[in-house]
PyMOL Python script that loads the backbone (N, CA, C, O; Angstrom):
from pymol import cmd

cmd.read_pdbstr("""\
ATOM      1  N   MET A   1       0.858  -1.182   0.000  1.00  0.00           N
ATOM      2  CA  MET A   1       0.000   0.000   0.000  1.00  0.00           C
ATOM      3  C   MET A   1       0.896   1.235   0.000  1.00  0.00           C
ATOM      4  O   MET A   1       1.781   1.369   0.845  1.00  0.00           O
ATOM      5  N   SER A   2       0.660   2.136  -0.954  1.00  0.00           N
ATOM      6  CA  SER A   2       1.469   3.341  -1.014  1.00  0.00           C
ATOM      7  C   SER A   2       0.892   4.411  -0.087  1.00  0.00           C
ATOM      8  O   SER A   2      -0.311   4.466   0.168  1.00  0.00           O
ATOM      9  N   GLN A   3       1.784   5.245   0.397  1.00  0.00           N
ATOM     10  CA  GLN A   3       1.382   6.322   1.290  1.00  0.00           C
ATOM     11  C   GLN A   3       0.676   7.405   0.485  1.00  0.00           C
ATOM     12  O   GLN A   3       1.109   7.734  -0.620  1.00  0.00           O
ATOM     13  N   LYS A   4      -0.388   7.956   1.016  1.00  0.00           N
ATOM     14  CA  LYS A   4      -1.160   9.004   0.344  1.00  0.00           C
ATOM     15  C   LYS A   4      -0.733  10.357   0.909  1.00  0.00           C
ATOM     16  O   LYS A   4      -0.817  10.610   2.111  1.00  0.00           O
ATOM     17  N   THR A   5      -0.274  11.213   0.002  1.00  0.00           N
ATOM     18  CA  THR A   5       0.218  12.527   0.421  1.00  0.00           C
ATOM     19  C   THR A   5      -0.253  13.594  -0.557  1.00  0.00           C
ATOM     20  O   THR A   5      -0.759  13.288  -1.636  1.00  0.00           O
ATOM     21  N   TYR A   6      -0.078  14.858  -0.157  1.00  0.00           N
ATOM     22  CA  TYR A   6      -0.363  16.021  -0.995  1.00  0.00           C
ATOM     23  C   TYR A   6       0.903  16.859  -1.071  1.00  0.00           C
ATOM     24  O   TYR A   6       1.585  17.052  -0.065  1.00  0.00           O
ATOM     25  N   ASP A   7       1.214  17.353  -2.249  1.00  0.00           N
ATOM     26  CA  ASP A   7       2.257  18.356  -2.413  1.00  0.00           C
ATOM     27  C   ASP A   7       1.553  19.638  -2.811  1.00  0.00           C
ATOM     28  O   ASP A   7       0.844  19.677  -3.816  1.00  0.00           O
ATOM     29  N   VAL A   8       1.745  20.685  -2.025  1.00  0.00           N
ATOM     30  CA  VAL A   8       1.131  21.981  -2.323  1.00  0.00           C
ATOM     31  C   VAL A   8       2.260  22.974  -2.570  1.00  0.00           C
ATOM     32  O   VAL A   8       3.124  23.168  -1.716  1.00  0.00           O
ATOM     33  N   THR A   9       2.247  23.604  -3.748  1.00  0.00           N
ATOM     34  CA  THR A   9       3.258  24.578  -4.120  1.00  0.00           C
ATOM     35  C   THR A   9       2.575  25.913  -4.352  1.00  0.00           C
ATOM     36  O   THR A   9       1.590  26.000  -5.085  1.00  0.00           O
ATOM     37  N   ILE A  10       3.108  26.956  -3.721  1.00  0.00           N
ATOM     38  CA  ILE A  10       2.587  28.310  -3.918  1.00  0.00           C
ATOM     39  C   ILE A  10       3.704  29.134  -4.551  1.00  0.00           C
ATOM     40  O   ILE A  10       4.745  29.364  -3.936  1.00  0.00           O
ATOM     41  N   ALA A  11       3.475  29.574  -5.786  1.00  0.00           N
ATOM     42  CA  ALA A  11       4.462  30.353  -6.535  1.00  0.00           C
ATOM     43  C   ALA A  11       4.476  31.799  -6.045  1.00  0.00           C
ATOM     44  O   ALA A  11       3.514  32.242  -5.418  1.00  0.00           O
ATOM     45  N   PRO A  12       5.542  32.538  -6.318  1.00  0.00           N
ATOM     46  CA  PRO A  12       5.619  33.954  -5.917  1.00  0.00           C
ATOM     47  C   PRO A  12       4.451  34.796  -6.456  1.00  0.00           C
ATOM     48  O   PRO A  12       4.068  35.793  -5.843  1.00  0.00           O
ATOM     49  N   ASN A  13       3.889  34.390  -7.602  1.00  0.00           N
ATOM     50  CA  ASN A  13       2.759  35.144  -8.165  1.00  0.00           C
ATOM     51  C   ASN A  13       1.424  34.746  -7.536  1.00  0.00           C
ATOM     52  O   ASN A  13       0.378  35.266  -7.925  1.00  0.00           O
ATOM     53  N   GLY A  14       1.453  33.821  -6.562  1.00  0.00           N
ATOM     54  CA  GLY A  14       0.233  33.412  -5.866  1.00  0.00           C
ATOM     55  C   GLY A  14      -0.441  32.185  -6.441  1.00  0.00           C
ATOM     56  O   GLY A  14      -1.403  31.683  -5.860  1.00  0.00           O
ATOM     57  N   LYS A  15       0.041  31.692  -7.569  1.00  0.00           N
ATOM     58  CA  LYS A  15      -0.544  30.503  -8.187  1.00  0.00           C
ATOM     59  C   LYS A  15      -0.259  29.283  -7.314  1.00  0.00           C
ATOM     60  O   LYS A  15       0.871  29.060  -6.878  1.00  0.00           O
ATOM     61  N   VAL A  16      -1.307  28.503  -7.071  1.00  0.00           N
ATOM     62  CA  VAL A  16      -1.204  27.330  -6.206  1.00  0.00           C
ATOM     63  C   VAL A  16      -1.318  26.066  -7.047  1.00  0.00           C
ATOM     64  O   VAL A  16      -2.176  25.967  -7.924  1.00  0.00           O
ATOM     65  N   GLN A  17      -0.450  25.108  -6.772  1.00  0.00           N
ATOM     66  CA  GLN A  17      -0.503  23.812  -7.448  1.00  0.00           C
ATOM     67  C   GLN A  17      -0.607  22.731  -6.379  1.00  0.00           C
ATOM     68  O   GLN A  17       0.170  22.706  -5.424  1.00  0.00           O
ATOM     69  N   ILE A  18      -1.580  21.838  -6.554  1.00  0.00           N
ATOM     70  CA  ILE A  18      -1.788  20.726  -5.623  1.00  0.00           C
ATOM     71  C   ILE A  18      -1.559  19.430  -6.383  1.00  0.00           C
ATOM     72  O   ILE A  18      -2.132  19.221  -7.452  1.00  0.00           O
ATOM     73  N   GLU A  19      -0.722  18.562  -5.831  1.00  0.00           N
ATOM     74  CA  GLU A  19      -0.503  17.252  -6.435  1.00  0.00           C
ATOM     75  C   GLU A  19      -0.815  16.181  -5.400  1.00  0.00           C
ATOM     76  O   GLU A  19      -0.221  16.146  -4.323  1.00  0.00           O
ATOM     77  N   ALA A  20      -1.758  15.310  -5.744  1.00  0.00           N
ATOM     78  CA  ALA A  20      -2.119  14.190  -4.872  1.00  0.00           C
ATOM     79  C   ALA A  20      -1.275  12.991  -5.276  1.00  0.00           C
ATOM     80  O   ALA A  20      -1.188  12.660  -6.459  1.00  0.00           O
ATOM     81  N   LYS A  21      -0.660  12.345  -4.309  1.00  0.00           N
ATOM     82  CA  LYS A  21       0.177  11.183  -4.593  1.00  0.00           C
ATOM     83  C   LYS A  21      -0.360   9.977  -3.823  1.00  0.00           C
ATOM     84  O   LYS A  21      -0.756  10.091  -2.663  1.00  0.00           O
ATOM     85  N   GLY A  22      -0.368   8.822  -4.489  1.00  0.00           N
ATOM     86  CA  GLY A  22      -0.819   7.592  -3.849  1.00  0.00           C
ATOM     87  C   GLY A  22      -2.307   7.334  -4.002  1.00  0.00           C
ATOM     88  O   GLY A  22      -2.818   6.361  -3.449  1.00  0.00           O
ATOM     89  N   PHE A  23      -3.020   8.187  -4.743  1.00  0.00           N
ATOM     90  CA  PHE A  23      -4.445   8.037  -4.969  1.00  0.00           C
ATOM     91  C   PHE A  23      -4.678   7.498  -6.374  1.00  0.00           C
ATOM     92  O   PHE A  23      -3.847   7.701  -7.258  1.00  0.00           O
ATOM     93  N   GLU A  24      -5.800   6.814  -6.590  1.00  0.00           N
ATOM     94  CA  GLU A  24      -6.144   6.303  -7.913  1.00  0.00           C
ATOM     95  C   GLU A  24      -7.605   6.591  -8.222  1.00  0.00           C
ATOM     96  O   GLU A  24      -8.444   6.653  -7.323  1.00  0.00           O
ATOM     97  N   GLY A  25      -7.896   6.764  -9.504  1.00  0.00           N
ATOM     98  CA  GLY A  25      -9.269   6.985  -9.949  1.00  0.00           C
ATOM     99  C   GLY A  25      -9.847   8.281  -9.418  1.00  0.00           C
ATOM    100  O   GLY A  25      -9.117   9.236  -9.151  1.00  0.00           O
ATOM    101  N   LYS A  26     -11.149   8.309  -9.268  1.00  0.00           N
ATOM    102  CA  LYS A  26     -11.863   9.503  -8.786  1.00  0.00           C
ATOM    103  C   LYS A  26     -11.415   9.894  -7.381  1.00  0.00           C
ATOM    104  O   LYS A  26     -11.619  11.026  -6.944  1.00  0.00           O
ATOM    105  N   GLU A  27     -10.810   8.950  -6.688  1.00  0.00           N
ATOM    106  CA  GLU A  27     -10.277   9.201  -5.343  1.00  0.00           C
ATOM    107  C   GLU A  27      -9.321  10.405  -5.351  1.00  0.00           C
ATOM    108  O   GLU A  27      -9.225  11.124  -4.357  1.00  0.00           O
ATOM    109  N   CYS A  28      -8.615  10.625  -6.470  1.00  0.00           N
ATOM    110  CA  CYS A  28      -7.674  11.754  -6.584  1.00  0.00           C
ATOM    111  C   CYS A  28      -8.390  13.096  -6.407  1.00  0.00           C
ATOM    112  O   CYS A  28      -8.005  13.913  -5.570  1.00  0.00           O
ATOM    113  N   THR A  29      -9.429  13.307  -7.202  1.00  0.00           N
ATOM    114  CA  THR A  29     -10.136  14.587  -7.127  1.00  0.00           C
ATOM    115  C   THR A  29     -10.947  14.707  -5.842  1.00  0.00           C
ATOM    116  O   THR A  29     -11.082  15.802  -5.295  1.00  0.00           O
ATOM    117  N   ASP A  30     -11.484  13.601  -5.360  1.00  0.00           N
ATOM    118  CA  ASP A  30     -12.207  13.634  -4.080  1.00  0.00           C
ATOM    119  C   ASP A  30     -11.261  14.036  -2.949  1.00  0.00           C
ATOM    120  O   ASP A  30     -11.644  14.778  -2.045  1.00  0.00           O
ATOM    121  N   ALA A  31     -10.035  13.545  -3.005  1.00  0.00           N
ATOM    122  CA  ALA A  31      -9.064  13.801  -1.939  1.00  0.00           C
ATOM    123  C   ALA A  31      -8.604  15.248  -1.898  1.00  0.00           C
ATOM    124  O   ALA A  31      -8.259  15.751  -0.828  1.00  0.00           O
ATOM    125  N   THR A  32      -8.589  15.927  -3.036  1.00  0.00           N
ATOM    126  CA  THR A  32      -8.100  17.309  -3.071  1.00  0.00           C
ATOM    127  C   THR A  32      -9.211  18.355  -3.049  1.00  0.00           C
ATOM    128  O   THR A  32      -8.926  19.549  -2.958  1.00  0.00           O
ATOM    129  N   SER A  33     -10.456  17.936  -3.131  1.00  0.00           N
ATOM    130  CA  SER A  33     -11.557  18.912  -3.222  1.00  0.00           C
ATOM    131  C   SER A  33     -11.592  19.860  -2.025  1.00  0.00           C
ATOM    132  O   SER A  33     -11.895  21.042  -2.189  1.00  0.00           O
ATOM    133  N   TRP A  34     -11.291  19.372  -0.839  1.00  0.00           N
ATOM    134  CA  TRP A  34     -11.316  20.251   0.339  1.00  0.00           C
ATOM    135  C   TRP A  34     -10.211  21.310   0.257  1.00  0.00           C
ATOM    136  O   TRP A  34     -10.413  22.446   0.685  1.00  0.00           O
ATOM    137  N   LEU A  35      -9.055  20.950  -0.285  1.00  0.00           N
ATOM    138  CA  LEU A  35      -7.978  21.922  -0.446  1.00  0.00           C
ATOM    139  C   LEU A  35      -8.339  22.960  -1.509  1.00  0.00           C
ATOM    140  O   LEU A  35      -8.060  24.148  -1.350  1.00  0.00           O
ATOM    141  N   GLU A  36      -8.958  22.499  -2.587  1.00  0.00           N
ATOM    142  CA  GLU A  36      -9.361  23.418  -3.649  1.00  0.00           C
ATOM    143  C   GLU A  36     -10.364  24.439  -3.130  1.00  0.00           C
ATOM    144  O   GLU A  36     -10.271  25.622  -3.458  1.00  0.00           O
ATOM    145  N   LYS A  37     -11.312  23.996  -2.330  1.00  0.00           N
ATOM    146  CA  LYS A  37     -12.306  24.919  -1.752  1.00  0.00           C
ATOM    147  C   LYS A  37     -11.628  25.910  -0.806  1.00  0.00           C
ATOM    148  O   LYS A  37     -11.967  27.094  -0.788  1.00  0.00           O
ATOM    149  N   LEU A  38     -10.686  25.424  -0.037  1.00  0.00           N
ATOM    150  CA  LEU A  38      -9.989  26.255   0.938  1.00  0.00           C
ATOM    151  C   LEU A  38      -9.100  27.308   0.266  1.00  0.00           C
ATOM    152  O   LEU A  38      -9.027  28.451   0.717  1.00  0.00           O
ATOM    153  N   LEU A  39      -8.427  26.907  -0.815  1.00  0.00           N
ATOM    154  CA  LEU A  39      -7.428  27.775  -1.433  1.00  0.00           C
ATOM    155  C   LEU A  39      -7.956  28.672  -2.536  1.00  0.00           C
ATOM    156  O   LEU A  39      -7.273  29.616  -2.933  1.00  0.00           O
ATOM    157  N   GLY A  40      -9.161  28.404  -3.047  1.00  0.00           N
ATOM    158  CA  GLY A  40      -9.729  29.326  -4.023  1.00  0.00           C
ATOM    159  C   GLY A  40     -10.091  28.713  -5.353  1.00  0.00           C
ATOM    160  O   GLY A  40     -10.223  27.496  -5.486  1.00  0.00           O
ATOM    161  N   ARG A  41     -10.250  29.580  -6.337  1.00  0.00           N
ATOM    162  CA  ARG A  41     -10.738  29.231  -7.665  1.00  0.00           C
ATOM    163  C   ARG A  41      -9.777  28.295  -8.397  1.00  0.00           C
ATOM    164  O   ARG A  41      -8.559  28.456  -8.320  1.00  0.00           O
ATOM    165  N   ILE A  42     -10.340  27.314  -9.109  1.00  0.00           N
ATOM    166  CA  ILE A  42      -9.562  26.373  -9.900  1.00  0.00           C
ATOM    167  C   ILE A  42      -9.444  26.930 -11.317  1.00  0.00           C
ATOM    168  O   ILE A  42     -10.450  27.268 -11.940  1.00  0.00           O
ATOM    169  N   THR A  43      -8.218  27.024 -11.823  1.00  0.00           N
ATOM    170  CA  THR A  43      -8.022  27.536 -13.177  1.00  0.00           C
ATOM    171  C   THR A  43      -7.612  26.431 -14.142  1.00  0.00           C
ATOM    172  O   THR A  43      -7.571  26.657 -15.351  1.00  0.00           O
ATOM    173  N   GLY A  44      -7.314  25.264 -13.640  1.00  0.00           N
ATOM    174  CA  GLY A  44      -6.938  24.154 -14.507  1.00  0.00           C
ATOM    175  C   GLY A  44      -6.721  22.895 -13.693  1.00  0.00           C
ATOM    176  O   GLY A  44      -6.582  22.938 -12.471  1.00  0.00           O
ATOM    177  N   ARG A  45      -6.696  21.774 -14.396  1.00  0.00           N
ATOM    178  CA  ARG A  45      -6.485  20.493 -13.718  1.00  0.00           C
ATOM    179  C   ARG A  45      -5.782  19.558 -14.697  1.00  0.00           C
ATOM    180  O   ARG A  45      -6.214  19.415 -15.840  1.00  0.00           O
ATOM    181  N   LYS A  46      -4.713  18.931 -14.255  1.00  0.00           N
ATOM    182  CA  LYS A  46      -4.016  17.923 -15.052  1.00  0.00           C
ATOM    183  C   LYS A  46      -4.243  16.590 -14.379  1.00  0.00           C
ATOM    184  O   LYS A  46      -4.005  16.442 -13.180  1.00  0.00           O
ATOM    185  N   LYS A  47      -4.700  15.627 -15.143  1.00  0.00           N
ATOM    186  CA  LYS A  47      -4.935  14.294 -14.595  1.00  0.00           C
ATOM    187  C   LYS A  47      -3.760  13.400 -14.945  1.00  0.00           C
ATOM    188  O   LYS A  47      -3.380  13.278 -16.110  1.00  0.00           O
ATOM    189  N   LYS A  48      -3.193  12.779 -13.928  1.00  0.00           N
ATOM    190  CA  LYS A  48      -2.086  11.858 -14.134  1.00  0.00           C
ATOM    191  C   LYS A  48      -2.634  10.487 -14.507  1.00  0.00           C
ATOM    192  O   LYS A  48      -3.837  10.248 -14.404  1.00  0.00           O
ATOM    193  N   LYS A  49      -1.760   9.590 -14.937  1.00  0.00           N
ATOM    194  CA  LYS A  49      -2.199   8.255 -15.358  1.00  0.00           C
ATOM    195  C   LYS A  49      -2.920   7.519 -14.236  1.00  0.00           C
ATOM    196  O   LYS A  49      -3.775   6.677 -14.511  1.00  0.00           O
ATOM    197  N   GLU A  50      -2.596   7.815 -12.980  1.00  0.00           N
ATOM    198  CA  GLU A  50      -3.258   7.171 -11.846  1.00  0.00           C
ATOM    199  C   GLU A  50      -4.750   7.491 -11.781  1.00  0.00           C
ATOM    200  O   GLU A  50      -5.532   6.705 -11.246  1.00  0.00           O
ATOM    201  N   PHE A  51      -5.142   8.638 -12.323  1.00  0.00           N
ATOM    202  CA  PHE A  51      -6.550   9.017 -12.314  1.00  0.00           C
ATOM    203  C   PHE A  51      -7.382   8.016 -13.111  1.00  0.00           C
ATOM    204  O   PHE A  51      -8.538   7.755 -12.779  1.00  0.00           O
ATOM    205  N   TYR A  52      -6.791   7.462 -14.151  1.00  0.00           N
ATOM    206  CA  TYR A  52      -7.522   6.564 -15.039  1.00  0.00           C
ATOM    207  C   TYR A  52      -7.508   5.115 -14.569  1.00  0.00           C
ATOM    208  O   TYR A  52      -8.065   4.241 -15.233  1.00  0.00           O
ATOM    209  N   LYS A  53      -6.877   4.856 -13.430  1.00  0.00           N
ATOM    210  CA  LYS A  53      -6.916   3.516 -12.832  1.00  0.00           C
ATOM    211  C   LYS A  53      -8.133   3.417 -11.935  1.00  0.00           C
ATOM    212  O   LYS A  53      -8.653   4.434 -11.477  1.00  0.00           O
ATOM    213  N   THR A  54      -8.588   2.215 -11.682  1.00  0.00           N
ATOM    214  CA  THR A  54      -9.696   1.999 -10.758  1.00  0.00           C
ATOM    215  C   THR A  54      -9.137   1.972  -9.346  1.00  0.00           C
ATOM    216  O   THR A  54      -8.162   1.270  -9.078  1.00  0.00           O
ATOM    217  N   ALA A  55      -9.738   2.720  -8.450  1.00  0.00           N
ATOM    218  CA  ALA A  55      -9.280   2.747  -7.061  1.00  0.00           C
ATOM    219  C   ALA A  55      -9.426   1.363  -6.455  1.00  0.00           C
ATOM    220  O   ALA A  55     -10.427   0.680  -6.668  1.00  0.00           O
ATOM    221  N   LYS A  56      -8.417   0.958  -5.698  1.00  0.00           N
ATOM    222  CA  LYS A  56      -8.453  -0.345  -5.045  1.00  0.00           C
ATOM    223  C   LYS A  56      -9.208  -0.206  -3.736  1.00  0.00           C
ATOM    224  O   LYS A  56      -8.973   0.725  -2.967  1.00  0.00           O
ATOM    225  N   THR A  57     -10.110  -1.133  -3.490  1.00  0.00           N
ATOM    226  CA  THR A  57     -10.933  -1.038  -2.279  1.00  0.00           C
ATOM    227  C   THR A  57     -10.709  -2.241  -1.400  1.00  0.00           C
ATOM    228  O   THR A  57     -11.609  -3.071  -1.528  1.00  0.00           O
ATOM    229  N   GLY A  58      -9.885  -2.531  -0.652  1.00  0.00           N
ATOM    230  CA  GLY A  58      -9.689  -3.787   0.066  1.00  0.00           C
ATOM    231  C   GLY A  58     -10.969  -4.448   0.491  1.00  0.00           C
ATOM    232  O   GLY A  58     -11.907  -3.766   0.903  1.00  0.00           O
ATOM    233  N   GLY A  59     -11.033  -5.742   0.405  1.00  0.00           N
ATOM    234  CA  GLY A  59     -12.205  -6.483   0.847  1.00  0.00           C
ATOM    235  C   GLY A  59     -13.243  -6.663  -0.235  1.00  0.00           C
ATOM    236  O   GLY A  59     -13.029  -6.311  -1.395  1.00  0.00           O
ATOM    237  N   ASN A  60     -14.373  -7.217   0.167  1.00  0.00           N
ATOM    238  CA  ASN A  60     -15.460  -7.492  -0.771  1.00  0.00           C
ATOM    239  C   ASN A  60     -16.319  -6.256  -0.973  1.00  0.00           C
ATOM    240  O   ASN A  60     -16.479  -5.432  -0.072  1.00  0.00           O
ATOM    241  N   GLN A  61     -16.865  -6.145  -2.171  1.00  0.00           N
ATOM    242  CA  GLN A  61     -17.784  -5.050  -2.467  1.00  0.00           C
ATOM    243  C   GLN A  61     -19.193  -5.597  -2.535  1.00  0.00           C
ATOM    244  O   GLN A  61     -19.419  -6.668  -3.099  1.00  0.00           O
ATOM    245  N   LEU A  62     -20.136  -4.878  -1.971  1.00  0.00           N
ATOM    246  CA  LEU A  62     -21.537  -5.278  -2.019  1.00  0.00           C
ATOM    247  C   LEU A  62     -22.193  -4.616  -3.212  1.00  0.00           C
ATOM    248  O   LEU A  62     -21.947  -3.441  -3.483  1.00  0.00           O
ATOM    249  N   LYS A  63     -23.021  -5.349  -3.925  1.00  0.00           N
ATOM    250  CA  LYS A  63     -23.779  -4.780  -5.049  1.00  0.00           C
ATOM    251  C   LYS A  63     -25.152  -4.369  -4.557  1.00  0.00           C
ATOM    252  O   LYS A  63     -25.804  -5.093  -3.805  1.00  0.00           O
ATOM    253  N   GLN A  64     -25.583  -3.185  -4.999  1.00  0.00           N
ATOM    254  CA  GLN A  64     -26.919  -2.742  -4.648  1.00  0.00           C
ATOM    255  C   GLN A  64     -27.902  -3.243  -5.678  1.00  0.00           C
ATOM    256  O   GLN A  64     -27.595  -3.253  -6.870  1.00  0.00           O
ATOM    257  N   SER A  65     -29.094  -3.665  -5.239  1.00  0.00           N
ATOM    258  CA  SER A  65     -30.106  -4.177  -6.168  1.00  0.00           C
ATOM    259  C   SER A  65     -30.984  -3.063  -6.668  1.00  0.00           C
ATOM    260  O   SER A  65     -31.894  -3.303  -7.461  1.00  0.00           O
TER     261      SER A  65
END
""", "prot")
cmd.dss("prot")
cmd.show_as("cartoon", "prot")
cmd.util.cbc("prot")
cmd.orient("prot")
């Protein structure tokens, strides 16, 4: 299991960059949404190859009928 971390970079011009590490699939954007709300308006988003993977969920998954 990889460690899940955030790298937040604030440039001298005030531009903020957030990089989520150790997340996969939609989990990436879900994990950073609170930081995005806290830090302000989103002007762009780059999705890494991990975004297109299915998040691993340990254990069995239940199907809803």
